[in-house]
C-alpha positions as CSV (number, residue, x, y, z in Angstrom):
1,M,-8.7,2.4,26.1
2,T,-11.6,1.9,28.3
3,D,-15.3,2.5,27.5
4,M,-17.5,5.3,28.6
5,G,-19.7,5.2,31.6
6,S,-22.2,7.4,33.4
7,K,-21.2,9.0,36.7
8,D,-22.1,12.2,38.5
9,S,-19.9,15.0,37.2
10,A,-19.0,16.0,40.8
11,D,-17.3,12.7,41.3
12,L,-15.3,12.8,38.1
13,L,-11.6,13.7,37.7
14,T,-10.6,16.4,35.3
15,S,-7.7,16.9,32.9
16,P,-5.2,19.7,33.6
17,L,-6.4,21.0,30.3
18,H,-10.1,21.2,31.4
19,D,-10.2,25.0,31.1
20,R,-8.8,24.9,27.6
21,H,-11.6,22.4,26.6
22,T,-14.3,24.6,28.2
23,A,-13.0,27.6,26.3
24,L,-13.3,25.7,23.0
25,G,-16.9,24.8,23.8
26,A,-16.3,21.1,24.4
27,K,-19.2,18.8,25.2
28,F,-18.0,16.6,28.1
29,A,-18.7,13.0,29.0
30,A,-17.8,10.6,31.7
31,F,-14.9,8.3,30.6
32,G,-13.2,5.9,32.9
33,G,-14.0,8.1,35.9
34,W,-12.9,11.3,34.2
35,D,-14.8,14.2,32.7
36,M,-13.3,14.3,29.2
37,P,-14.2,16.2,26.0
38,L,-16.4,14.2,23.7
39,E,-16.4,16.7,20.8
40,Y,-16.0,20.4,20.3
41,A,-18.2,23.3,19.2
42,G,-17.7,24.1,15.5
43,G,-16.3,20.7,14.9
44,G,-18.2,17.6,15.8
45,V,-17.3,14.0,15.2
46,L,-17.2,14.1,11.4
47,K,-14.9,17.2,11.1
48,E,-12.7,15.9,13.9
49,H,-12.4,12.5,12.3
50,A,-11.6,14.0,8.9
51,A,-8.9,16.3,10.4
52,V,-7.0,13.2,11.6
53,R,-7.4,11.3,8.4
54,E,-6.5,14.3,6.2
55,G,-4.4,16.7,8.3
56,V,-3.7,16.7,12.1
57,G,-5.8,16.4,15.2
58,V,-4.9,16.8,18.8
59,F,-6.5,14.7,21.5
60,D,-6.2,15.2,25.3
61,V,-6.0,11.6,26.6
62,S,-4.7,12.6,30.0
63,H,-7.3,10.2,31.5
64,L,-4.9,7.4,30.5
65,G,-3.1,5.9,33.5
66,K,0.6,6.1,34.2
67,A,2.6,3.7,36.4
68,R,6.3,3.2,36.9
69,I,8.3,0.1,37.9
70,T,11.9,0.7,39.0
71,G,14.6,-1.3,40.7
72,P,16.9,-4.2,39.8
73,G,15.3,-6.6,37.5
74,A,12.2,-4.4,36.8
75,A,12.0,-5.3,33.2
76,D,12.2,-9.0,33.9
77,F,9.5,-8.7,36.6
78,V,7.1,-6.9,34.2
79,N,7.9,-9.5,31.5
80,A,6.9,-12.3,33.9
81,C,3.6,-10.6,34.5
82,L,2.3,-9.1,31.3
83,T,1.7,-11.0,28.1
84,N,4.0,-9.6,25.4
85,D,7.8,-10.3,25.4
86,L,9.8,-7.3,26.5
87,G,12.8,-9.3,25.4
88,R,11.8,-8.5,21.8
89,I,12.5,-4.8,22.2
90,K,15.4,-2.6,23.3
91,P,15.4,0.4,25.6
92,G,13.8,3.4,23.9
93,K,11.0,1.3,22.4
94,A,7.4,0.8,23.5
95,Q,5.3,-2.3,23.3
96,Y,1.6,-3.1,23.3
97,T,0.9,-5.7,25.9
98,L,-1.9,-7.2,28.1
99,C,-2.4,-7.7,31.8
100,C,-4.4,-10.9,32.1
101,D,-6.0,-12.6,35.1
102,D,-3.9,-15.6,36.0
103,A,-6.9,-17.9,36.7
104,T,-9.2,-17.1,33.8
105,G,-7.0,-15.5,31.1
106,G,-9.4,-12.6,30.8
107,V,-7.9,-9.2,30.1
108,V,-7.6,-6.9,33.1
109,D,-6.3,-4.2,30.8
110,D,-4.4,-3.5,27.6
111,I,-1.3,-1.4,28.2
112,I,1.6,0.4,26.4
113,A,4.9,-0.4,28.1
114,Y,7.8,2.0,27.7
115,L,11.1,0.2,28.2
116,Y,13.8,2.6,29.6
117,G,16.2,-0.1,30.7
118,D,16.6,-3.3,32.7
119,D,15.7,-1.4,35.9
120,H,13.0,0.9,34.6
121,V,9.6,0.4,32.9
122,F,6.9,3.0,32.4
123,L,3.3,1.8,31.8
124,I,0.3,3.5,30.3
125,P,-2.8,1.6,31.3
126,N,-6.4,2.7,30.8
127,A,-8.0,5.2,33.1
128,A,-10.5,3.0,34.9
129,N,-8.0,0.1,35.3
130,T,-4.9,1.8,36.5
131,T,-5.6,1.2,40.2
132,E,-6.2,-2.5,39.6
133,V,-3.1,-2.9,37.4
134,V,-0.9,-1.2,40.0
135,R,-2.5,-3.3,42.8
136,R,-1.7,-6.5,41.0
137,L,1.9,-5.5,40.2
138,T,2.5,-4.2,43.7
139,A,1.2,-7.4,45.2
140,A,3.5,-9.5,43.0
141,A,6.6,-7.3,43.1
142,P,9.7,-8.4,45.2
143,A,10.9,-6.1,47.9
144,E,13.7,-4.5,45.8
145,L,11.2,-3.1,43.3
146,T,9.1,0.0,43.5
147,V,5.7,0.2,41.8
148,T,4.4,3.8,41.6
149,N,1.0,5.0,40.5
150,E,1.7,8.3,38.7
151,H,-1.7,8.7,37.2
152,A,-2.1,12.4,38.2
153,D,1.5,13.4,37.5
154,F,1.4,13.4,33.7
155,A,-0.9,14.6,30.9
156,V,-0.9,12.8,27.5
157,L,-1.5,14.6,24.2
158,A,-2.1,12.5,21.1
159,V,-1.0,14.4,17.9
160,Q,-2.4,12.3,15.0
161,G,-2.6,12.6,11.3
162,P,-0.5,12.9,8.1
163,R,0.7,16.4,9.0
164,S,1.6,15.5,12.6
165,A,5.3,15.2,12.0
166,E,5.2,18.6,10.2
167,L,3.5,20.2,13.3
168,L,6.0,18.7,15.8
169,A,9.0,19.5,13.7
170,E,8.0,23.2,13.6
171,L,8.1,23.1,17.4
172,G,11.6,21.5,17.4
173,L,10.4,18.2,18.6
174,P,11.8,14.9,17.3
175,T,9.7,13.2,14.6
176,D,11.9,10.7,12.7
177,H,12.1,7.9,15.3
178,E,10.7,4.5,14.5
179,Y,7.1,3.4,15.1
180,M,6.7,2.3,18.8
181,S,9.9,4.1,19.9
182,F,10.2,7.2,22.1
183,A,12.5,10.0,22.7
184,T,13.0,12.7,25.5
185,A,12.8,16.2,24.3
186,E,12.2,19.8,25.4
187,L,9.6,22.4,24.3
188,D,9.8,25.9,25.8
189,G,11.7,24.5,28.8
190,V,9.3,21.6,29.3
191,T,10.9,18.2,29.3
192,L,8.5,15.7,27.7
193,T,8.5,12.2,26.0
194,V,7.6,11.9,22.4
195,C,6.4,8.4,21.4
196,R,5.5,7.2,17.9
197,T,2.3,5.7,19.0
198,G,-1.4,6.3,18.5
199,Y,-4.9,4.8,18.4
200,T,-6.1,6.1,15.0
201,G,-4.1,4.2,12.3
202,E,-2.5,7.5,11.1
203,H,1.0,8.6,11.4
204,G,1.1,10.2,14.9
205,Y,2.7,10.8,18.2
206,E,1.8,10.7,21.9
207,L,3.4,13.3,24.2
208,V,3.8,12.5,27.8
209,V,4.0,15.8,29.6
210,P,4.2,16.8,33.3
211,S,0.7,17.8,34.3
212,A,1.8,21.2,35.5
213,D,3.1,22.0,32.0
214,A,0.2,20.6,29.9
215,T,-1.3,23.9,29.0
216,R,2.0,25.3,27.8
217,V,2.4,22.3,25.4
218,W,-1.2,22.5,24.3
219,D,-0.9,26.2,23.5
220,A,2.3,25.6,21.6
221,L,0.7,23.0,19.4
222,F,-2.2,25.3,18.5
223,G,0.1,28.2,18.1
224,A,2.0,26.6,15.2
225,S,1.4,27.5,11.6
226,V,0.3,24.0,10.8
227,P,-3.4,24.0,11.4
228,A,-4.5,21.5,14.0
229,R,-8.0,20.7,15.2
230,A,-8.9,19.8,18.8
231,C,-10.5,16.3,18.7
232,G,-12.6,14.6,21.3
233,L,-13.1,11.0,22.4
234,A,-16.0,10.5,20.1
235,S,-13.9,10.8,17.0
236,R,-11.1,8.8,18.6
237,D,-13.7,6.0,18.9
238,T,-14.7,6.2,15.3
239,L,-11.1,6.3,14.2
240,R,-10.0,3.3,16.3
241,T,-13.1,1.3,15.2
242,E,-12.3,1.9,11.5
243,M,-8.9,0.3,12.3
244,G,-10.4,-2.6,14.3
245,Y,-8.4,-1.5,17.4
246,P,-10.0,-3.0,20.6
247,L,-11.6,-1.0,23.3
248,H,-11.2,-2.4,26.8
249,G,-14.5,-3.1,28.4
250,Q,-16.0,-3.9,25.1
251,D,-13.7,-5.9,22.7
252,L,-11.4,-6.9,25.5
253,S,-12.4,-7.6,29.1
254,L,-12.2,-10.0,32.0
255,D,-14.7,-12.1,30.1
256,I,-12.9,-11.8,26.7
257,T,-9.4,-13.4,26.4
258,P,-6.7,-12.4,24.0
259,V,-7.3,-15.6,22.0
260,Q,-10.9,-14.7,21.5
261,A,-10.1,-11.1,20.6
262,R,-7.4,-12.1,18.0
263,A,-4.8,-10.4,20.2
264,G,-2.5,-13.4,20.3
265,W,0.1,-11.4,18.5
266,A,0.6,-9.5,21.7
267,V,1.3,-12.7,23.7
268,G,4.9,-14.0,24.1
269,W,3.8,-17.7,23.8
270,N,7.3,-18.9,24.2
271,K,8.0,-17.1,27.4
272,P,8.2,-19.3,30.5
273,A,5.8,-17.2,32.5
274,F,3.1,-14.5,32.3
275,W,-0.2,-14.1,34.1
276,G,-2.7,-16.4,32.5
277,R,-0.2,-18.4,30.5
278,D,-1.5,-21.9,31.3
279,V,-5.2,-21.2,30.6
280,L,-4.4,-19.2,27.5
281,T,-2.1,-21.8,26.1
282,A,-4.8,-24.4,26.6
283,E,-7.4,-22.2,24.9
284,K,-5.2,-21.5,22.0
285,A,-4.5,-25.3,21.5
286,A,-8.2,-26.2,21.8
287,G,-9.5,-23.2,19.8
288,P,-11.6,-20.5,21.2
289,R,-15.4,-20.9,21.6
290,R,-15.9,-17.5,20.0
291,T,-13.8,-15.1,17.8
292,L,-13.7,-11.4,17.2
293,W,-14.7,-10.5,13.6
294,G,-15.5,-7.4,11.7
295,L,-18.9,-6.7,10.2
296,V,-19.7,-4.3,7.4
297,A,-23.3,-3.2,6.8
298,T,-24.7,-3.8,3.3
299,D,-27.7,-1.6,4.0
300,R,-28.3,1.6,6.1
301,G,-28.1,-0.2,9.5
302,I,-25.8,1.2,12.1
303,P,-24.7,-1.5,14.5
304,R,-24.1,-0.7,18.2
305,A,-22.6,-2.6,21.1
306,H,-24.6,-5.5,22.6
307,M,-26.8,-5.9,19.5
308,S,-27.4,-9.6,18.6
309,V,-25.9,-11.1,15.5
310,L,-28.1,-13.7,13.7
311,S,-27.6,-16.4,11.1
312,G,-31.0,-17.5,10.0
313,D,-33.0,-18.1,13.1
314,R,-30.0,-18.6,15.3
315,T,-28.2,-16.0,17.5
316,V,-24.6,-16.6,16.7
317,G,-22.9,-13.6,18.5
318,E,-23.0,-10.1,19.8
319,I,-21.7,-6.7,18.7
320,T,-18.9,-5.5,20.9
321,S,-18.3,-2.2,19.2
322,G,-20.3,-0.6,16.4
323,T,-20.5,2.8,14.7
324,F,-21.0,4.7,11.5
325,S,-17.7,4.9,9.5
326,P,-17.2,8.5,8.5
327,T,-14.6,7.4,6.0
328,R,-16.6,4.7,4.3
329,K,-20.1,6.2,5.0
330,I,-21.5,2.8,6.2
331,G,-22.0,1.0,9.4
332,I,-19.2,-1.1,10.8
333,A,-18.7,-3.3,13.8
334,L,-16.6,-5.7,15.8
335,A,-18.5,-8.7,17.0
336,L,-17.8,-11.9,18.9
337,L,-19.1,-14.8,16.8
338,D,-19.6,-18.4,18.0
339,T,-17.0,-20.7,16.5
340,A,-19.6,-23.4,16.2
341,A,-21.5,-21.3,13.7
342,G,-18.7,-21.9,11.2
343,L,-18.8,-18.3,9.9
344,T,-15.9,-17.0,7.8
345,E,-14.9,-14.0,5.8
346,G,-17.5,-13.0,3.2
347,D,-20.4,-14.7,4.9
348,T,-23.6,-12.8,5.4
349,V,-25.2,-12.3,8.8
350,E,-28.0,-10.1,10.2
351,V,-27.9,-7.7,13.1
352,D,-30.9,-6.9,15.2
353,V,-30.9,-3.1,14.9
354,R,-33.7,-2.0,17.3
355,G,-36.1,-4.7,16.1
356,R,-35.1,-4.5,12.4
357,R,-32.8,-7.0,10.8
358,S,-29.8,-5.3,9.0
359,S,-27.7,-7.3,6.6
360,M,-23.9,-7.4,7.2
361,T,-20.9,-9.1,5.7
362,V,-18.3,-10.8,7.9
363,T,-14.8,-9.5,7.3
364,K,-11.4,-9.0,8.9
365,P,-10.5,-5.5,10.1
366,P,-9.2,-2.9,9.4
367,F,-12.1,-1.4,7.7
368,V,-9.9,1.3,6.1
369,Q,-6.3,1.1,5.0
370,P,-3.9,2.5,7.6
371,S,-1.1,4.9,6.9
372,V,0.9,3.1,9.7
373,K,1.9,-0.4,8.8
């Protein structure tokens, strides 16, 4: 997921569900070059957040990119470019992975890879980074492979929460497949992909739907007897922050490596090749100069991105993501802390919250216990 930015609305792309959002009184914001719903009238962040933790919420995340690599050896090619090891999974499974810069090890993007077979891989990058990911893959691909940018061809709907399976089952969609696996299904004549993935920590699914059919699927979801709430990207951000999930452009970036961001679990260290392998292996062996930690406020301070983290009179890091946790009713944050400061779990630091020092405790995310292990 990529962070929000400001841009003239006339220059922004819109989801195929834009009219549905407008009808629901959505407040829109620029996000990765798209005009996307931030929250809805009659809901707001707190109600939308609670719907996902307690029932079911539906997010339009059609701004996410879509790219396809096909041809003989497509899976091996992708495996030699992206960090995680596609050899660990079988066709029908999805995998979280990273596209890193070969020279610096910084993260170009974080991606979900859908493995269809040896000759077919489908990728979901972030909105703002899709063009760059496709450019890099195209430049490296041998002649027998085809790399296609399908960003506008598909919508993505995230159905998240403890009642998500109940909702999809009522519509005749598959729900019992394993976490990080996907299945092809039909809904009212629409062929779509149902993947057991999400960005909230709750049991949930992401539906990849042809853009032309997005409104039919959206209407079916909200026409079911299981009550669902439309949720915007603001609650998606509070949900993912409570889980400690990274946001590209803040917690991961070209300046923040997987080693620094504690994303080494998404790196196939034993693979012979992937972009950034040499520099990342060296950084892992030497130890990173900074590490991503969680912070929990012990007072009423609400941390925000780019605020300074202090230990005594020393600046020892910076907030990368910060928010008010609707579940815990306190401020929480992710922060890059200098290794040289020697901080560890349970230590106390202070955050400069608009000129006032707020006390916070260093911890390891998640900040709430997930329903998805």
